[in-house]
C-alpha positions as CSV (number, residue, x, y, z in Angstrom):
1,M,-10.9,-10.7,75.2
2,V,-12.3,-13.1,72.5
3,P,-9.9,-15.7,71.0
4,V,-9.1,-15.2,67.4
5,E,-10.4,-18.7,66.5
6,E,-13.7,-18.1,68.2
7,W,-14.1,-14.7,66.5
8,E,-13.5,-16.2,63.1
9,E,-16.0,-18.9,63.7
10,R,-18.6,-16.4,64.7
11,E,-17.9,-14.3,61.6
12,D,-18.3,-17.4,59.4
13,D,-21.6,-18.3,61.1
14,E,-22.9,-14.7,60.5
15,R,-21.9,-14.9,56.9
16,E,-23.6,-18.3,56.5
17,I,-26.7,-17.0,58.3
18,D,-26.7,-13.9,56.0
19,L,-26.5,-16.0,52.9
20,V,-29.3,-18.2,54.1
21,E,-31.4,-15.2,55.0
22,L,-30.7,-13.7,51.6
23,A,-31.7,-16.8,49.8
24,Q,-34.9,-17.0,51.9
25,H,-35.6,-13.4,51.2
26,I,-35.2,-14.0,47.4
27,W,-37.5,-17.0,47.6
28,S,-40.1,-14.9,49.5
29,K,-40.0,-12.5,46.6
30,R,-40.5,-15.2,43.9
31,L,-43.8,-13.7,42.9
32,F,-42.2,-10.3,42.2
33,I,-39.4,-12.1,40.2
34,A,-42.1,-14.0,38.2
35,K,-43.9,-10.8,37.4
36,V,-40.8,-9.0,36.3
37,T,-39.6,-11.9,34.3
38,G,-43.1,-12.3,32.8
39,V,-43.1,-8.7,31.7
40,F,-39.7,-9.2,29.9
41,V,-41.0,-12.4,28.3
42,V,-44.1,-10.6,27.0
43,I,-41.9,-7.8,25.6
44,G,-39.7,-10.4,23.9
45,L,-42.8,-12.2,22.5
46,L,-44.2,-8.9,21.1
47,V,-40.9,-8.0,19.6
48,A,-40.5,-11.4,18.0
49,L,-44.1,-11.4,16.6
50,L,-44.2,-7.8,15.4
51,S,-40.6,-7.6,14.0
52,P,-40.5,-7.9,10.2
53,K,-38.9,-11.0,8.6
54,E,-35.4,-10.6,7.2
55,Y,-33.5,-13.0,4.9
56,Q,-29.8,-13.1,4.6
57,T,-27.5,-14.4,1.8
58,D,-23.7,-14.5,1.4
59,A,-21.2,-14.7,-1.4
60,T,-17.5,-15.3,-1.3
61,L,-15.3,-13.6,-3.9
62,L,-11.6,-14.0,-4.7
63,P,-10.1,-10.9,-6.5
64,E,-7.1,-11.2,-8.8
65,T,-3.7,-10.9,-7.3
66,P,-1.1,-8.6,-8.8
67,S,1.2,-10.3,-11.3
68,T,4.2,-9.0,-13.2
69,Q,2.9,-10.2,-16.5
70,S,-0.5,-11.2,-17.8
71,G,-1.3,-13.8,-20.4
72,A,-2.1,-11.3,-23.1
73,S,1.3,-9.6,-22.5
74,G,3.1,-12.9,-22.7
75,L,1.4,-13.8,-26.0
76,L,2.3,-10.5,-27.5
77,Q,6.0,-10.9,-26.5
78,Q,6.0,-14.4,-27.9
79,Y,4.2,-13.9,-31.2
80,G,4.6,-10.1,-31.6
81,G,7.3,-10.5,-34.2
82,L,5.1,-12.8,-36.3
83,L,2.3,-10.2,-36.2
84,G,4.7,-7.4,-37.3
85,M,4.7,-5.6,-34.0
86,S,8.0,-4.3,-32.8
87,G,9.4,-5.0,-29.3
88,S,8.9,-1.5,-28.1
89,S,5.2,-1.7,-28.9
90,L,4.9,-4.8,-26.7
91,N,5.5,-2.9,-23.5
92,L,2.0,-2.7,-22.2
93,D,2.1,-0.8,-18.9
94,Q,0.5,-2.2,-15.9
95,E,-2.0,0.2,-14.4
96,G,-2.7,0.2,-10.6
97,M,-5.2,-2.2,-9.1
98,I,-7.8,-1.3,-6.5
99,P,-6.6,-2.7,-3.1
100,P,-9.1,-5.2,-1.7
101,T,-9.2,-3.2,1.5
102,L,-11.1,-0.5,-0.4
103,Y,-13.9,-2.9,-1.6
104,P,-16.0,-2.2,1.6
105,Q,-15.8,1.5,1.0
106,I,-16.7,1.1,-2.7
107,V,-19.9,-0.8,-1.8
108,Q,-20.8,1.9,0.8
109,S,-20.1,4.8,-1.5
110,L,-22.9,6.9,-2.8
111,P,-22.4,6.2,-6.5
112,F,-22.5,2.4,-5.9
113,Q,-25.6,2.6,-3.7
114,L,-27.5,4.8,-6.2
115,E,-26.7,2.3,-9.0
116,L,-27.9,-0.5,-6.8
117,L,-31.1,1.3,-5.7
118,N,-32.0,2.0,-9.4
119,K,-31.9,-1.7,-10.3
120,K,-35.2,-3.5,-10.7
121,V,-35.8,-6.5,-8.5
122,H,-38.6,-9.0,-8.1
123,F,-40.0,-9.2,-4.6
124,A,-41.9,-12.6,-4.6
125,E,-43.4,-12.3,-1.2
126,F,-44.7,-8.8,-2.0
127,D,-45.8,-9.9,-5.6
128,T,-44.1,-6.9,-7.2
129,T,-41.2,-6.0,-9.5
130,T,-39.8,-2.6,-9.0
131,T,-36.6,-0.8,-8.2
132,V,-35.0,-1.3,-4.8
133,Y,-35.5,2.4,-4.0
134,A,-39.2,2.3,-5.0
135,F,-39.7,-0.8,-2.9
136,F,-38.4,0.8,0.3
137,D,-39.9,4.2,-0.5
138,E,-43.5,3.1,-1.5
139,V,-44.1,-0.7,-0.8
140,Y,-42.2,-1.7,2.3
141,T,-44.0,-1.0,5.6
142,P,-41.8,-0.4,8.7
143,S,-42.3,-2.5,11.8
144,V,-44.5,-1.3,14.7
145,F,-41.5,-0.5,16.8
146,S,-40.2,1.8,14.0
147,Y,-43.5,3.8,14.3
148,V,-43.1,3.8,18.1
149,L,-39.6,5.2,17.9
150,E,-40.6,7.6,15.2
151,Y,-43.5,9.1,17.2
152,T,-41.7,9.1,20.6
153,I,-38.0,9.8,20.2
154,G,-38.5,11.3,16.7
155,L,-41.6,13.3,17.6
156,P,-39.8,16.6,18.0
157,G,-38.5,16.3,14.5
158,K,-42.0,15.5,13.2
159,V,-43.4,18.6,14.9
160,I,-40.7,20.8,13.5
161,G,-41.2,19.3,10.0
162,L,-44.8,20.4,10.0
163,F,-43.7,24.0,9.9
164,K,-41.2,23.5,7.1
165,P,-42.2,23.9,3.4
166,E,-42.5,20.5,1.8
167,A,-39.7,20.0,-0.7
168,P,-40.7,18.9,-4.2
169,E,-40.2,15.2,-4.9
170,Q,-37.1,14.5,-7.0
171,P,-36.1,11.3,-8.9
172,L,-33.2,9.3,-7.6
173,P,-30.0,10.4,-9.4
174,R,-28.6,7.9,-11.9
175,G,-26.2,7.8,-14.8
176,F,-24.0,10.6,-13.5
177,A,-20.2,11.0,-14.0
178,A,-17.9,10.0,-11.2
179,D,-16.6,13.5,-10.7
180,S,-20.0,15.2,-10.8
181,V,-21.8,16.8,-7.8
182,V,-24.7,14.5,-6.6
183,S,-27.7,15.9,-4.8
184,V,-30.2,13.7,-2.9
185,T,-33.1,14.6,-0.6
186,K,-33.4,13.7,3.1
187,D,-35.9,10.9,2.4
188,Q,-33.6,9.5,-0.3
189,M,-30.7,9.6,2.1
190,E,-32.6,7.6,4.6
191,V,-33.2,4.8,2.0
192,I,-29.5,5.0,1.0
193,E,-28.4,4.6,4.7
194,N,-30.8,1.7,5.1
195,M,-29.2,-0.1,2.1
196,Q,-25.7,0.6,3.4
197,E,-26.6,-1.4,6.4
198,R,-28.2,-4.2,4.3
199,V,-25.4,-4.6,1.8
200,T,-22.0,-5.0,3.4
201,V,-18.6,-6.3,2.3
202,S,-15.8,-7.5,4.5
203,L,-12.2,-8.6,3.8
204,N,-10.5,-11.7,5.2
205,E,-7.0,-10.4,5.4
206,E,-5.5,-13.9,6.0
207,S,-7.0,-15.6,3.0
208,G,-7.6,-12.5,0.8
209,V,-11.2,-13.4,0.0
210,I,-14.1,-10.9,0.0
211,N,-17.3,-11.7,1.8
212,L,-20.5,-10.1,0.6
213,N,-23.5,-10.1,2.9
214,V,-27.0,-9.0,1.9
215,E,-30.1,-8.8,4.0
216,M,-33.5,-8.1,2.6
217,P,-37.2,-8.6,3.6
218,D,-37.7,-11.0,0.7
219,P,-35.5,-14.2,0.1
220,N,-35.7,-13.9,-3.7
221,A,-34.8,-10.2,-3.6
222,A,-31.9,-10.9,-1.3
223,A,-30.3,-13.2,-3.8
224,Q,-31.0,-10.8,-6.7
225,V,-29.5,-7.8,-4.8
226,G,-26.5,-10.0,-4.0
227,K,-25.9,-10.9,-7.6
228,T,-26.4,-7.3,-8.8
229,S,-23.9,-6.1,-6.2
230,I,-21.3,-8.5,-7.5
231,V,-21.9,-7.4,-11.1
232,L,-21.7,-3.7,-10.1
233,L,-18.5,-4.3,-8.1
234,K,-16.9,-6.1,-11.1
235,E,-18.0,-3.2,-13.4
236,Y,-16.5,-0.6,-11.0
237,M,-13.2,-2.5,-10.9
238,T,-13.1,-2.9,-14.6
239,N,-13.9,0.7,-15.4
240,Y,-11.3,1.8,-12.9
241,R,-8.5,-0.3,-14.4
242,T,-9.3,-0.1,-18.1
243,R,-10.5,3.6,-18.3
244,K,-7.2,4.8,-19.9
245,A,-6.9,1.7,-22.1
246,Q,-10.5,2.1,-23.3
247,E,-9.8,5.8,-24.2
248,D,-6.7,4.8,-26.1
249,L,-8.6,2.1,-27.9
250,E,-11.4,4.4,-29.0
251,H,-8.9,7.0,-30.2
252,A,-7.1,4.4,-32.2
253,R,-10.3,3.2,-33.8
254,Q,-11.3,6.7,-34.8
255,Q,-7.9,7.2,-36.5
256,L,-8.1,3.8,-38.2
257,E,-11.5,4.7,-39.7
258,E,-10.1,8.0,-41.1
259,V,-7.0,6.3,-42.5
260,R,-9.1,3.4,-43.9
261,Q,-11.1,5.9,-46.0
262,R,-7.9,7.4,-47.5
263,F,-6.5,4.0,-48.1
264,E,-9.6,2.9,-50.0
265,E,-9.6,6.1,-52.1
266,A,-5.9,5.5,-53.1
267,Q,-6.7,1.9,-53.9
268,T,-9.6,2.9,-56.1
269,Q,-7.7,5.6,-57.9
270,L,-4.9,3.2,-58.7
271,A,-7.2,0.5,-59.9
272,E,-9.2,3.0,-62.1
273,F,-6.0,4.3,-63.7
274,R,-4.7,0.9,-64.5
275,D,-8.1,-0.1,-66.0
276,S,-8.1,3.0,-68.3
277,N,-4.4,2.7,-69.2
278,V,-3.7,-0.9,-70.0
279,N,-0.6,-0.6,-72.1
280,L,1.0,2.5,-70.4
281,A,2.6,3.6,-73.7
282,T,3.6,7.1,-72.6
283,A,6.1,8.2,-70.0
284,Q,3.5,10.5,-68.5
285,A,1.2,7.5,-67.9
286,Q,4.0,5.6,-66.3
287,T,4.8,8.5,-64.0
288,R,1.2,8.9,-63.1
289,E,1.0,5.2,-62.2
290,Q,4.2,5.4,-60.0
291,R,2.7,8.4,-58.1
292,L,-0.6,6.6,-57.5
293,Q,1.3,3.5,-56.4
294,S,3.4,5.5,-53.9
295,E,0.2,7.1,-52.5
296,Y,-1.3,3.6,-52.2
297,D,1.8,2.2,-50.5
298,I,1.9,5.1,-48.0
299,A,-1.8,4.8,-47.2
300,F,-1.4,1.0,-46.8
301,N,1.5,1.3,-44.4
302,V,-0.3,3.9,-42.3
303,Y,-3.5,1.8,-42.3
304,N,-1.5,-1.4,-41.4
305,S,0.3,0.4,-38.6
306,L,-3.0,1.8,-37.1
307,A,-4.6,-1.6,-37.4
308,Q,-1.8,-3.1,-35.4
309,R,-2.2,-0.3,-32.8
310,V,-5.9,-1.1,-32.5
311,E,-5.1,-4.8,-31.9
312,Q,-2.5,-3.8,-29.3
313,A,-5.1,-1.5,-27.6
314,K,-7.6,-4.4,-27.5
315,L,-5.1,-6.7,-25.9
316,K,-4.2,-4.0,-23.4
317,V,-7.9,-3.7,-22.4
318,Q,-8.1,-7.4,-22.0
319,E,-4.9,-7.5,-20.1
320,Q,-6.0,-4.9,-17.6
321,T,-9.5,-6.3,-17.1
322,P,-9.6,-7.6,-13.5
323,V,-10.6,-11.1,-12.8
324,V,-12.9,-11.9,-9.8
325,S,-13.5,-15.5,-9.1
326,I,-16.7,-16.4,-7.3
327,L,-15.9,-19.1,-4.7
328,Q,-19.4,-19.2,-3.3
329,P,-22.3,-17.8,-5.3
330,V,-25.3,-16.1,-3.8
331,Q,-28.3,-18.4,-3.1
332,V,-31.9,-17.8,-2.2
333,P,-32.1,-18.2,1.6
334,I,-34.4,-20.9,2.8
335,E,-34.9,-19.7,6.4
336,K,-35.2,-16.2,7.8
337,S,-32.3,-14.7,9.5
338,S,-34.3,-12.5,11.9
339,P,-36.2,-12.3,14.1
340,Q,-34.9,-15.3,16.0
341,R,-37.9,-15.7,18.2
342,L,-36.9,-18.5,20.5
343,Y,-33.5,-16.9,21.2
344,L,-35.1,-13.5,21.8
345,I,-37.6,-14.9,24.2
346,L,-35.1,-16.9,26.2
347,S,-32.7,-14.0,26.3
348,L,-35.3,-11.7,27.7
349,F,-36.4,-14.4,30.2
350,F,-32.9,-14.6,31.6
351,I,-32.5,-10.8,31.5
352,G,-35.8,-10.4,33.4
353,S,-34.8,-13.0,36.0
354,I,-31.3,-11.6,36.6
355,T,-32.6,-8.0,36.7
356,S,-35.3,-8.8,39.3
357,V,-32.9,-10.9,41.5
358,T,-30.2,-8.2,41.3
359,Y,-32.7,-5.6,42.3
360,I,-33.8,-7.7,45.4
361,V,-30.2,-8.3,46.4
362,I,-29.1,-4.7,46.1
363,K,-32.2,-3.6,48.0
364,S,-31.5,-6.1,50.8
365,I,-27.9,-5.0,51.1
366,Y,-28.9,-1.4,51.5
367,R,-31.5,-2.3,54.0
368,I,-29.0,-4.3,56.1
369,K,-26.5,-1.4,56.1
370,Y,-29.2,1.0,57.0
371,D,-30.4,-1.1,59.9
372,R,-26.9,-1.3,61.3
């Protein structure tokens, strides 16, 4: 029988010896570790040197918060009586706002992306000014690794595509209605998906601010695309909120133009009659003047009423136009955002070292178990 204390001491000695032997074994394999690590470092160096440069810019937006009454509505209620507008006409209904949580989906939507891709941008490093779509479709050259993936993993698709009839090239859709059916080709969809990854929007729920992030192969283009994205987002919000008010305003303007012509005709007829009948000696002439005066008064009242309605519609459009404050504007990036070469090489150095050491340790453990 072996005492417990002596058995535990022996076990500790064996563990210590095993760790020492393992460390010595790892040290003896240092050349193997160096080779594996070197391979990883070379891969990292190639990726860092061959990856295309990307530039990133950001912008911070603060959308308007819902309020029970806008400034335009308050002015109408305060001075509406002086303008001859009744209290009932001052009730400008508040139309729904777009929740800020939907902004990321708006930017990722197909109509937004198509509008953005159809905008012309100056690419300084490529010395060209063209649409964003034409740049990625005709000018921009993918990285070496993109070609490697395309002709390795994507090779079966390439082979199948050789036997398919080539589809005729179609222009990128633009200027379509929101409720229309949009048709894009496979190549166009690839560019769209690429832009969906390059232009993103996120919401900070605590502060309520919107963060816009744009990444492009050219610093000047990154800033321009960021600015264009903000403009398109504002237009989308404005069109959504003021669509009904704009329709009412246009209809009121058309009615005002029709009534204005009738009012001017009545005004002209009354003036011509008075010029030709200065004394109004007969009762028939007086009756004729009264009738023309009545027609003029009616036309004037209708015209005045519609003119007030047009002004109300204008104020309603202004009231419902959303306000987006730019807290941090886009700026031309000074340094590239990727590839981060030093970080990439160091990361692969540590990955190569840990991988090779882990392989040696696991192999040693299995060998010890097999020997026992």
